[in-house]
PDB file of N, CA, C, O and CB in Angstrom:
ATOM      1  N   MET A   1      -8.525 -12.965  11.518  1.00  0.00           N
ATOM      2  CA  MET A   1      -8.794 -11.586  11.791  1.00  0.00           C
ATOM      3  C   MET A   1      -8.473 -11.142  13.171  1.00  0.00           C
ATOM      4  O   MET A   1      -7.837 -10.112  13.396  1.00  0.00           O
ATOM      5  CB  MET A   1     -10.159 -11.310  11.527  1.00  0.00           C
ATOM      6  N   ALA A   2      -8.927 -11.942  14.098  1.00  0.00           N
ATOM      7  CA  ALA A   2      -8.773 -11.650  15.545  1.00  0.00           C
ATOM      8  C   ALA A   2      -7.234 -11.499  15.868  1.00  0.00           C
ATOM      9  O   ALA A   2      -6.822 -10.612  16.616  1.00  0.00           O
ATOM     10  CB  ALA A   2      -9.447 -12.834  16.442  1.00  0.00           C
ATOM     11  N   ASN A   3      -6.391 -12.444  15.240  1.00  0.00           N
ATOM     12  CA  ASN A   3      -4.926 -12.227  15.392  1.00  0.00           C
ATOM     13  C   ASN A   3      -4.351 -10.972  14.763  1.00  0.00           C
ATOM     14  O   ASN A   3      -3.438 -10.342  15.296  1.00  0.00           O
ATOM     15  CB  ASN A   3      -4.215 -13.370  14.821  1.00  0.00           C
ATOM     16  N   ALA A   4      -4.884 -10.645  13.670  1.00  0.00           N
ATOM     17  CA  ALA A   4      -4.399  -9.315  13.108  1.00  0.00           C
ATOM     18  C   ALA A   4      -4.692  -8.103  13.980  1.00  0.00           C
ATOM     19  O   ALA A   4      -3.914  -7.161  14.128  1.00  0.00           O
ATOM     20  CB  ALA A   4      -5.039  -9.065  11.748  1.00  0.00           C
ATOM     21  N   ILE A   5      -5.926  -8.222  14.559  1.00  0.00           N
ATOM     22  CA  ILE A   5      -6.251  -7.056  15.522  1.00  0.00           C
ATOM     23  C   ILE A   5      -5.315  -7.015  16.591  1.00  0.00           C
ATOM     24  O   ILE A   5      -4.733  -5.961  16.848  1.00  0.00           O
ATOM     25  CB  ILE A   5      -7.644  -7.144  16.134  1.00  0.00           C
ATOM     26  N   LEU A   6      -5.097  -8.119  17.280  1.00  0.00           N
ATOM     27  CA  LEU A   6      -4.204  -8.185  18.404  1.00  0.00           C
ATOM     28  C   LEU A   6      -2.759  -7.675  17.995  1.00  0.00           C
ATOM     29  O   LEU A   6      -2.104  -6.992  18.782  1.00  0.00           O
ATOM     30  CB  LEU A   6      -4.159  -9.657  18.942  1.00  0.00           C
ATOM     31  N   MET A   7      -2.263  -8.036  16.698  1.00  0.00           N
ATOM     32  CA  MET A   7      -0.934  -7.542  16.320  1.00  0.00           C
ATOM     33  C   MET A   7      -0.970  -6.089  16.113  1.00  0.00           C
ATOM     34  O   MET A   7      -0.021  -5.386  16.462  1.00  0.00           O
ATOM     35  CB  MET A   7      -0.420  -8.215  15.081  1.00  0.00           C
ATOM     36  N   ALA A   8      -2.086  -5.579  15.527  1.00  0.00           N
ATOM     37  CA  ALA A   8      -2.220  -4.104  15.254  1.00  0.00           C
ATOM     38  C   ALA A   8      -2.214  -3.301  16.653  1.00  0.00           C
ATOM     39  O   ALA A   8      -1.639  -2.221  16.792  1.00  0.00           O
ATOM     40  CB  ALA A   8      -3.629  -3.809  14.410  1.00  0.00           C
ATOM     41  N   ARG A   9      -2.872  -3.914  17.594  1.00  0.00           N
ATOM     42  CA  ARG A   9      -2.847  -3.305  18.983  1.00  0.00           C
ATOM     43  C   ARG A   9      -1.470  -3.211  19.533  1.00  0.00           C
ATOM     44  O   ARG A   9      -1.082  -2.170  20.063  1.00  0.00           O
ATOM     45  CB  ARG A   9      -3.697  -4.117  19.961  1.00  0.00           C
ATOM     46  N   ASP A  10      -0.722  -4.263  19.425  1.00  0.00           N
ATOM     47  CA  ASP A  10       0.580  -4.393  19.934  1.00  0.00           C
ATOM     48  C   ASP A  10       1.545  -3.390  19.229  1.00  0.00           C
ATOM     49  O   ASP A  10       2.377  -2.732  19.854  1.00  0.00           O
ATOM     50  CB  ASP A  10       1.043  -5.830  19.771  1.00  0.00           C
ATOM     51  N   PHE A  11       1.378  -3.328  17.952  1.00  0.00           N
ATOM     52  CA  PHE A  11       2.232  -2.489  17.139  1.00  0.00           C
ATOM     53  C   PHE A  11       1.866  -0.935  17.460  1.00  0.00           C
ATOM     54  O   PHE A  11       2.787  -0.147  17.671  1.00  0.00           O
ATOM     55  CB  PHE A  11       2.023  -2.868  15.551  1.00  0.00           C
ATOM     56  N   ILE A  12       0.635  -0.543  17.491  1.00  0.00           N
ATOM     57  CA  ILE A  12       0.238   0.758  17.965  1.00  0.00           C
ATOM     58  C   ILE A  12       0.689   1.047  19.345  1.00  0.00           C
ATOM     59  O   ILE A  12       1.177   2.143  19.621  1.00  0.00           O
ATOM     60  CB  ILE A  12      -1.199   0.897  17.896  1.00  0.00           C
ATOM     61  N   GLY A  13       0.535   0.042  20.286  1.00  0.00           N
ATOM     62  CA  GLY A  13       0.849   0.292  21.649  1.00  0.00           C
ATOM     63  C   GLY A  13       2.309   0.586  21.822  1.00  0.00           C
ATOM     64  O   GLY A  13       2.705   1.520  22.521  1.00  0.00           O
ATOM     65  N   LEU A  14       3.151  -0.279  21.131  1.00  0.00           N
ATOM     66  CA  LEU A  14       4.573  -0.099  21.299  1.00  0.00           C
ATOM     67  C   LEU A  14       5.089   1.129  20.681  1.00  0.00           C
ATOM     68  O   LEU A  14       6.044   1.754  21.142  1.00  0.00           O
ATOM     69  CB  LEU A  14       5.288  -1.222  20.765  1.00  0.00           C
ATOM     70  N   SER A  15       4.406   1.475  19.580  1.00  0.00           N
ATOM     71  CA  SER A  15       4.833   2.737  18.785  1.00  0.00           C
ATOM     72  C   SER A  15       4.543   3.978  19.722  1.00  0.00           C
ATOM     73  O   SER A  15       5.339   4.905  19.870  1.00  0.00           O
ATOM     74  CB  SER A  15       3.968   2.882  17.303  1.00  0.00           C
ATOM     75  N   ALA A  16       3.348   3.889  20.319  1.00  0.00           N
ATOM     76  CA  ALA A  16       3.030   4.974  21.285  1.00  0.00           C
ATOM     77  C   ALA A  16       4.009   5.132  22.362  1.00  0.00           C
ATOM     78  O   ALA A  16       4.478   6.238  22.630  1.00  0.00           O
ATOM     79  CB  ALA A  16       1.728   4.753  21.900  1.00  0.00           C
ATOM     80  N   MET A  17       4.337   4.052  22.994  1.00  0.00           N
ATOM     81  CA  MET A  17       5.278   3.973  24.105  1.00  0.00           C
ATOM     82  C   MET A  17       6.646   4.521  23.633  1.00  0.00           C
ATOM     83  O   MET A  17       7.311   5.213  24.404  1.00  0.00           O
ATOM     84  CB  MET A  17       5.406   2.488  24.629  1.00  0.00           C
ATOM     85  N   ASP A  18       7.080   4.234  22.403  1.00  0.00           N
ATOM     86  CA  ASP A  18       8.427   4.733  21.958  1.00  0.00           C
ATOM     87  C   ASP A  18       8.213   6.313  21.686  1.00  0.00           C
ATOM     88  O   ASP A  18       9.117   7.113  21.926  1.00  0.00           O
ATOM     89  CB  ASP A  18       8.976   3.893  20.550  1.00  0.00           C
ATOM     90  N   LEU A  19       6.996   6.697  21.184  1.00  0.00           N
ATOM     91  CA  LEU A  19       6.906   8.161  20.986  1.00  0.00           C
ATOM     92  C   LEU A  19       6.942   8.956  22.382  1.00  0.00           C
ATOM     93  O   LEU A  19       7.562  10.005  22.557  1.00  0.00           O
ATOM     94  CB  LEU A  19       5.552   8.493  20.191  1.00  0.00           C
ATOM     95  N   ARG A  20       6.219   8.322  23.289  1.00  0.00           N
ATOM     96  CA  ARG A  20       6.292   9.017  24.626  1.00  0.00           C
ATOM     97  C   ARG A  20       7.746   9.051  25.266  1.00  0.00           C
ATOM     98  O   ARG A  20       8.166  10.067  25.820  1.00  0.00           O
ATOM     99  CB  ARG A  20       5.315   8.289  25.627  1.00  0.00           C
ATOM    100  N   GLU A  21       8.449   7.948  25.165  1.00  0.00           N
ATOM    101  CA  GLU A  21       9.754   7.940  25.745  1.00  0.00           C
ATOM    102  C   GLU A  21      10.696   8.960  24.971  1.00  0.00           C
ATOM    103  O   GLU A  21      11.685   9.436  25.528  1.00  0.00           O
ATOM    104  CB  GLU A  21      10.328   6.476  25.712  1.00  0.00           C
ATOM    105  N   ASP A  22      10.366   9.259  23.734  1.00  0.00           N
ATOM    106  CA  ASP A  22      11.176  10.323  23.032  1.00  0.00           C
ATOM    107  C   ASP A  22      10.681  11.742  23.247  1.00  0.00           C
ATOM    108  O   ASP A  22      11.177  12.713  22.674  1.00  0.00           O
ATOM    109  CB  ASP A  22      11.190  10.058  21.541  1.00  0.00           C
ATOM    110  N   GLY A  23       9.645  11.805  24.129  1.00  0.00           N
ATOM    111  CA  GLY A  23       9.062  13.017  24.391  1.00  0.00           C
ATOM    112  C   GLY A  23       8.218  13.600  23.314  1.00  0.00           C
ATOM    113  O   GLY A  23       8.078  14.821  23.241  1.00  0.00           O
ATOM    114  N   LYS A  24       7.631  12.760  22.447  1.00  0.00           N
ATOM    115  CA  LYS A  24       6.971  13.329  21.231  1.00  0.00           C
ATOM    116  C   LYS A  24       5.459  13.062  21.564  1.00  0.00           C
ATOM    117  O   LYS A  24       5.128  12.193  22.370  1.00  0.00           O
ATOM    118  CB  LYS A  24       7.493  12.597  19.755  1.00  0.00           C
ATOM    119  N   ALA A  25       4.630  13.799  20.948  1.00  0.00           N
ATOM    120  CA  ALA A  25       3.104  13.729  21.134  1.00  0.00           C
ATOM    121  C   ALA A  25       2.630  12.554  20.226  1.00  0.00           C
ATOM    122  O   ALA A  25       3.197  12.222  19.185  1.00  0.00           O
ATOM    123  CB  ALA A  25       2.329  15.184  20.705  1.00  0.00           C
ATOM    124  N   LEU A  26       1.552  11.986  20.735  1.00  0.00           N
ATOM    125  CA  LEU A  26       0.863  10.909  20.016  1.00  0.00           C
ATOM    126  C   LEU A  26       0.097  11.465  18.877  1.00  0.00           C
ATOM    127  O   LEU A  26      -0.559  12.479  19.117  1.00  0.00           O
ATOM    128  CB  LEU A  26      -0.062  10.132  20.928  1.00  0.00           C
ATOM    129  N   PRO A  27       0.069  11.013  17.772  1.00  0.00           N
ATOM    130  CA  PRO A  27      -0.687  11.452  16.607  1.00  0.00           C
ATOM    131  C   PRO A  27      -2.167  11.256  16.917  1.00  0.00           C
ATOM    132  O   PRO A  27      -2.559  10.385  17.694  1.00  0.00           O
ATOM    133  CB  PRO A  27      -0.264  10.666  15.312  1.00  0.00           C
ATOM    134  N   HIS A  28      -3.022  12.158  16.237  1.00  0.00           N
ATOM    135  CA  HIS A  28      -4.489  12.023  16.306  1.00  0.00           C
ATOM    136  C   HIS A  28      -4.898  10.747  15.489  1.00  0.00           C
ATOM    137  O   HIS A  28      -4.184  10.382  14.556  1.00  0.00           O
ATOM    138  CB  HIS A  28      -5.217  13.350  15.727  1.00  0.00           C
ATOM    139  N   PRO A  29      -5.965  10.108  15.807  1.00  0.00           N
ATOM    140  CA  PRO A  29      -6.411   9.037  15.017  1.00  0.00           C
ATOM    141  C   PRO A  29      -6.655   9.415  13.561  1.00  0.00           C
ATOM    142  O   PRO A  29      -7.125  10.523  13.301  1.00  0.00           O
ATOM    143  CB  PRO A  29      -7.616   8.491  15.605  1.00  0.00           C
ATOM    144  N   GLY A  30      -6.359   8.555  12.613  1.00  0.00           N
ATOM    145  CA  GLY A  30      -6.762   8.872  11.170  1.00  0.00           C
ATOM    146  C   GLY A  30      -8.276   8.573  10.737  1.00  0.00           C
ATOM    147  O   GLY A  30      -9.111   8.154  11.538  1.00  0.00           O
ATOM    148  N   SER A  31      -8.484   8.774   9.685  1.00  0.00           N
ATOM    149  CA  SER A  31      -9.857   8.606   9.165  1.00  0.00           C
ATOM    150  C   SER A  31      -9.803   7.275   8.075  1.00  0.00           C
ATOM    151  O   SER A  31      -8.777   6.893   7.513  1.00  0.00           O
ATOM    152  CB  SER A  31     -10.368  10.119   8.387  1.00  0.00           C
ATOM    153  N   LEU A  32     -10.938   6.771   7.948  1.00  0.00           N
ATOM    154  CA  LEU A  32     -11.022   5.625   7.025  1.00  0.00           C
ATOM    155  C   LEU A  32     -10.833   6.120   5.551  1.00  0.00           C
ATOM    156  O   LEU A  32     -11.180   7.276   5.308  1.00  0.00           O
ATOM    157  CB  LEU A  32     -12.423   4.879   7.195  1.00  0.00           C
ATOM    158  N   PRO A  33     -10.371   5.435   4.658  1.00  0.00           N
ATOM    159  CA  PRO A  33     -10.286   5.872   3.296  1.00  0.00           C
ATOM    160  C   PRO A  33     -11.715   5.913   2.722  1.00  0.00           C
ATOM    161  O   PRO A  33     -12.633   5.200   3.126  1.00  0.00           O
ATOM    162  CB  PRO A  33      -9.351   4.936   2.466  1.00  0.00           C
ATOM    163  N   ASN A  34     -11.803   6.841   1.719  1.00  0.00           N
ATOM    164  CA  ASN A  34     -13.127   6.890   1.094  1.00  0.00           C
ATOM    165  C   ASN A  34     -13.459   5.736   0.155  1.00  0.00           C
ATOM    166  O   ASN A  34     -14.619   5.348   0.022  1.00  0.00           O
ATOM    167  CB  ASN A  34     -13.253   8.146   0.346  1.00  0.00           C
ATOM    168  N   LYS A  35     -12.477   5.214  -0.468  1.00  0.00           N
ATOM    169  CA  LYS A  35     -12.550   4.089  -1.342  1.00  0.00           C
ATOM    170  C   LYS A  35     -11.643   2.972  -0.888  1.00  0.00           C
ATOM    171  O   LYS A  35     -10.595   3.163  -0.271  1.00  0.00           O
ATOM    172  CB  LYS A  35     -12.216   4.497  -2.725  1.00  0.00           C
ATOM    173  N   THR A  36     -12.097   1.845  -1.221  1.00  0.00           N
ATOM    174  CA  THR A  36     -11.171   0.648  -1.050  1.00  0.00           C
ATOM    175  C   THR A  36     -11.386  -0.278  -2.330  1.00  0.00           C
ATOM    176  O   THR A  36     -12.346  -0.112  -3.083  1.00  0.00           O
ATOM    177  CB  THR A  36     -11.514  -0.200   0.388  1.00  0.00           C
ATOM    178  N   GLN A  37     -10.424  -1.263  -2.520  1.00  0.00           N
ATOM    179  CA  GLN A  37     -10.527  -2.187  -3.457  1.00  0.00           C
ATOM    180  C   GLN A  37     -11.387  -3.375  -3.025  1.00  0.00           C
ATOM    181  O   GLN A  37     -11.509  -3.592  -1.819  1.00  0.00           O
ATOM    182  CB  GLN A  37      -9.239  -2.567  -3.832  1.00  0.00           C
ATOM    183  N   ASP A  38     -11.975  -4.137  -3.899  1.00  0.00           N
ATOM    184  CA  ASP A  38     -12.886  -5.199  -3.530  1.00  0.00           C
ATOM    185  C   ASP A  38     -12.190  -6.213  -2.568  1.00  0.00           C
ATOM    186  O   ASP A  38     -12.879  -6.846  -1.769  1.00  0.00           O
ATOM    187  CB  ASP A  38     -13.403  -5.916  -4.810  1.00  0.00           C
ATOM    188  N   ASP A  39     -10.941  -6.365  -2.625  1.00  0.00           N
ATOM    189  CA  ASP A  39     -10.358  -7.475  -1.794  1.00  0.00           C
ATOM    190  C   ASP A  39      -9.825  -6.905  -0.470  1.00  0.00           C
ATOM    191  O   ASP A  39      -9.153  -7.648   0.246  1.00  0.00           O
ATOM    192  CB  ASP A  39      -9.182  -8.221  -2.575  1.00  0.00           C
ATOM    193  N   GLN A  40     -10.072  -5.658  -0.095  1.00  0.00           N
ATOM    194  CA  GLN A  40      -9.514  -5.077   1.038  1.00  0.00           C
ATOM    195  C   GLN A  40     -10.486  -5.054   2.218  1.00  0.00           C
ATOM    196  O   GLN A  40     -11.694  -4.991   1.986  1.00  0.00           O
ATOM    197  CB  GLN A  40      -9.055  -3.735   0.709  1.00  0.00           C
ATOM    198  N   THR A  41     -10.011  -5.103   3.501  1.00  0.00           N
ATOM    199  CA  THR A  41     -10.792  -5.025   4.639  1.00  0.00           C
ATOM    200  C   THR A  41     -10.170  -3.783   5.427  1.00  0.00           C
ATOM    201  O   THR A  41      -8.954  -3.683   5.593  1.00  0.00           O
ATOM    202  CB  THR A  41     -10.783  -6.423   5.453  1.00  0.00           C
ATOM    203  N   VAL A  42     -11.005  -2.926   5.857  1.00  0.00           N
ATOM    204  CA  VAL A  42     -10.458  -1.716   6.533  1.00  0.00           C
ATOM    205  C   VAL A  42     -11.183  -1.789   8.085  1.00  0.00           C
ATOM    206  O   VAL A  42     -12.376  -2.017   8.283  1.00  0.00           O
ATOM    207  CB  VAL A  42     -10.879  -0.208   5.590  1.00  0.00           C
ATOM    208  N   MET A  43     -10.299  -1.572   8.973  1.00  0.00           N
ATOM    209  CA  MET A  43     -10.897  -1.630  10.395  1.00  0.00           C
ATOM    210  C   MET A  43     -10.260  -0.470  11.207  1.00  0.00           C
ATOM    211  O   MET A  43      -9.155  -0.025  10.899  1.00  0.00           O
ATOM    212  CB  MET A  43     -10.592  -3.101  11.147  1.00  0.00           C
ATOM    213  N   LEU A  44     -10.918  -0.034  12.157  1.00  0.00           N
ATOM    214  CA  LEU A  44     -10.393   0.812  13.091  1.00  0.00           C
ATOM    215  C   LEU A  44     -10.054   0.039  14.319  1.00  0.00           C
ATOM    216  O   LEU A  44     -10.880  -0.719  14.827  1.00  0.00           O
ATOM    217  CB  LEU A  44     -11.305   1.901  13.361  1.00  0.00           C
ATOM    218  N   VAL A  45      -8.883   0.207  14.798  1.00  0.00           N
ATOM    219  CA  VAL A  45      -8.403  -0.528  16.043  1.00  0.00           C
ATOM    220  C   VAL A  45      -8.246   0.513  17.211  1.00  0.00           C
ATOM    221  O   VAL A  45      -7.529   1.507  17.095  1.00  0.00           O
ATOM    222  CB  VAL A  45      -6.958  -1.295  15.761  1.00  0.00           C
ATOM    223  N   GLU A  46      -8.925   0.235  18.283  1.00  0.00           N
ATOM    224  CA  GLU A  46      -8.880   0.955  19.501  1.00  0.00           C
ATOM    225  C   GLU A  46      -7.834   0.573  20.368  1.00  0.00           C
ATOM    226  O   GLU A  46      -7.767  -0.621  20.659  1.00  0.00           O
ATOM    227  CB  GLU A  46     -10.054   0.851  20.173  1.00  0.00           C
ATOM    228  N   VAL A  47      -6.974   1.389  20.855  1.00  0.00           N
ATOM    229  CA  VAL A  47      -5.900   1.087  21.800  1.00  0.00           C
ATOM    230  C   VAL A  47      -5.932   2.154  22.958  1.00  0.00           C
ATOM    231  O   VAL A  47      -5.816   3.348  22.681  1.00  0.00           O
ATOM    232  CB  VAL A  47      -4.483   1.082  21.048  1.00  0.00           C
ATOM    233  N   ASN A  48      -6.080   1.746  24.184  1.00  0.00           N
ATOM    234  CA  ASN A  48      -5.884   2.560  25.331  1.00  0.00           C
ATOM    235  C   ASN A  48      -4.479   2.553  25.707  1.00  0.00           C
ATOM    236  O   ASN A  48      -4.038   1.587  26.330  1.00  0.00           O
ATOM    237  CB  ASN A  48      -6.714   2.130  26.448  1.00  0.00           C
ATOM    238  N   VAL A  49      -3.649   3.637  25.358  1.00  0.00           N
ATOM    239  CA  VAL A  49      -2.189   3.508  25.433  1.00  0.00           C
ATOM    240  C   VAL A  49      -1.833   3.536  26.968  1.00  0.00           C
ATOM    241  O   VAL A  49      -0.911   2.823  27.364  1.00  0.00           O
ATOM    242  CB  VAL A  49      -1.435   4.710  24.595  1.00  0.00           C
ATOM    243  N   ASP A  50      -2.484   4.279  27.784  1.00  0.00           N
ATOM    244  CA  ASP A  50      -2.186   4.119  29.096  1.00  0.00           C
ATOM    245  C   ASP A  50      -2.374   2.738  29.804  1.00  0.00           C
ATOM    246  O   ASP A  50      -1.597   2.278  30.640  1.00  0.00           O
ATOM    247  CB  ASP A  50      -2.906   5.042  29.716  1.00  0.00           C
ATOM    248  N   ASP A  51      -3.491   2.157  29.359  1.00  0.00           N
ATOM    249  CA  ASP A  51      -3.687   0.717  29.929  1.00  0.00           C
ATOM    250  C   ASP A  51      -2.585  -0.257  29.248  1.00  0.00           C
ATOM    251  O   ASP A  51      -2.033  -1.142  29.902  1.00  0.00           O
ATOM    252  CB  ASP A  51      -5.288   0.137  29.585  1.00  0.00           C
ATOM    253  N   TYR A  52      -2.327  -0.030  27.953  1.00  0.00           N
ATOM    254  CA  TYR A  52      -1.428  -0.889  27.462  1.00  0.00           C
ATOM    255  C   TYR A  52      -0.035  -0.732  28.038  1.00  0.00           C
ATOM    256  O   TYR A  52       0.636  -1.743  28.243  1.00  0.00           O
ATOM    257  CB  TYR A  52      -1.426  -0.761  26.091  1.00  0.00           C
ATOM    258  N   GLN A  53       0.437   0.462  28.311  1.00  0.00           N
ATOM    259  CA  GLN A  53       1.706   0.697  29.027  1.00  0.00           C
ATOM    260  C   GLN A  53       1.739   0.130  30.439  1.00  0.00           C
ATOM    261  O   GLN A  53       2.774  -0.393  30.851  1.00  0.00           O
ATOM    262  CB  GLN A  53       1.980   2.169  29.093  1.00  0.00           C
ATOM    263  N   ARG A  54       0.678   0.210  31.178  1.00  0.00           N
ATOM    264  CA  ARG A  54       0.582  -0.290  32.520  1.00  0.00           C
ATOM    265  C   ARG A  54       0.739  -1.851  32.378  1.00  0.00           C
ATOM    266  O   ARG A  54       1.463  -2.406  33.205  1.00  0.00           O
ATOM    267  CB  ARG A  54      -0.819   0.155  33.226  1.00  0.00           C
ATOM    268  N   ARG A  55       0.137  -2.598  31.422  1.00  0.00           N
ATOM    269  CA  ARG A  55       0.273  -3.921  31.278  1.00  0.00           C
ATOM    270  C   ARG A  55       1.663  -4.359  30.905  1.00  0.00           C
ATOM    271  O   ARG A  55       2.144  -5.423  31.294  1.00  0.00           O
ATOM    272  CB  ARG A  55      -0.652  -4.349  30.361  1.00  0.00           C
ATOM    273  N   GLN A  56       2.317  -3.459  30.101  1.00  0.00           N
ATOM    274  CA  GLN A  56       3.746  -3.856  29.615  1.00  0.00           C
ATOM    275  C   GLN A  56       4.710  -3.609  30.768  1.00  0.00           C
ATOM    276  O   GLN A  56       5.773  -4.229  30.800  1.00  0.00           O
ATOM    277  CB  GLN A  56       4.233  -2.982  28.287  1.00  0.00           C
ATOM    278  N   ASP A  57       4.388  -2.735  31.713  1.00  0.00           N
ATOM    279  CA  ASP A  57       5.299  -2.518  32.810  1.00  0.00           C
ATOM    280  C   ASP A  57       5.312  -3.452  33.817  1.00  0.00           C
ATOM    281  O   ASP A  57       6.217  -3.471  34.652  1.00  0.00           O
ATOM    282  CB  ASP A  57       5.084  -1.365  33.386  1.00  0.00           C
ATOM    283  N   LYS A  58       4.260  -4.344  33.821  1.00  0.00           N
ATOM    284  CA  LYS A  58       4.175  -5.358  34.961  1.00  0.00           C
ATOM    285  C   LYS A  58       5.326  -6.383  34.846  1.00  0.00           C
ATOM    286  O   LYS A  58       5.433  -7.286  35.674  1.00  0.00           O
ATOM    287  CB  LYS A  58       2.756  -6.139  34.940  1.00  0.00           C
TER     288      LYS A  58
END
């Protein structure tokens, strides 16, 4: 699960950086679904895009 969270943060961070480079606005966070199937896990992943970009620029 920890690896999946790290991968999600990377994906979100890189996607946000691409949007910024293209001059597009970042989307607002989504909401959790009302219903899930028994075998699903749903998580919110927090990403500080400014901090992520600073770390990538080093």
